[in-house]
N, C-alpha and C positions, 0 to 999 in steps of 0.2 A: 281808855282801855279799848283795844281793837283786836280783832282776830281775823284770821284768814284760813281757809281750808284748801290745802294743796292736794289735788287728786293725783294719785299714783297708780301704777300698774297693779301692785300687790297690796298696798294699803294707802289709806288717806292720812294726811298729817294735818293736825290743827295747831296753828301757831298763834298763841295769845300773847299780845304785847301790852304790858302794864307799866304804870308809874304810880307807886304806892305813896301815901302820905309820909312825910318825914317823921323822925322820932319825936320831935317836939310838938307835933299836932295833937289835937284832942283825941281821946279814946273814941268819941262818937264818929269822927271822920274816919278813923282807922276801921272801926266796926262796919261802917257803911261801905267802905271800899271792899273789904273782904266779903261782905254780904253780896255786893254786886258781882264780885268775881265768882262767888259760889253760884249765883243765879245764872251767869253766863255759862259757866262750865257744866251746869246741870243739863243743859240742852245739847251738849256734845254727845254723839254716839259713843257707847262704851268701847267699841272695837277700833276706834280711830286712835292713832298715836298722837299724844298730846305733848306739846312743847310750850312751856310758859316762860317767857323771858321779859326782861325789862329792868327797871330800877325799883327794887323793893325797899331801899333804904334800911337794910337789915344787916346785922352782924350775927351770923350763924356760928355758934360755938361748937365745942366738942363734947357736949354733955352725953353721958352714957344712956340716959333715958331716951334720947332721940336716935340711937344707933341704927335702927332699921331704915331710917329715912336719910340720915346724914353719914358722912364718912369721917376719917381722921385728918383730912387735909385742909381744915379750916385755919385761917390765920388767927382766929380768936379762940380763947378758952371758954368764954361764956357768951350766951346769946343775949341780945337786947330784946326789948318788947316786940319790935318788928320781926326779929329773928324767930322768936317763939311763935308769933302769929303765922309766919310763912311755913315753918316746920309743921305746925298743927294742920294747916290747910293741906300741905303735901301729904301728910299722914292720912288725912281723911279721904283723900282721892287716890291712894296707893301710888303716889308719885315719889320721886327721889330728888334731893337737892344735889345734882351732879357736880356742881362746882366744889363741893366738899369731899368728893370721892376721887378726883383726879389730882395726882401729885404735881405740884409746881414749886418753883423757888418762892420764898416768902416775898421777894420784891414784886412778883407777878400776881400776888393774891390780894392786893388792895388797889383802890382807885384814888384819884386825886382828891385832896382835901383843900378847901379854900383857906388861904392864909388869914382871913379875917374872922375865922371861927374860933 
């Protein structure tokens, strides 16, 4: 996990780059990752623009319960455990999962999957 503060003329932007544990990792490792991300983001000034990017190993679905935080443009219908965790984190910080709000063709909504999985 790393972050960088980009100083701008009208606002500062904080870019946080993360790599979350995969879906098959233990709940303890996932919990410690999100706890660390919570601690790092706690120290960011409220008025800075925040961009969190990286590999969250998450499938964010289209559940109606998450609608203020996510959009209708997800490839998946249901979220996996990592998807629920990232949506809960985004909701707690008043953030939005922008990838699910921007329309794209389905071919551009997924990433490469290893053939040995």
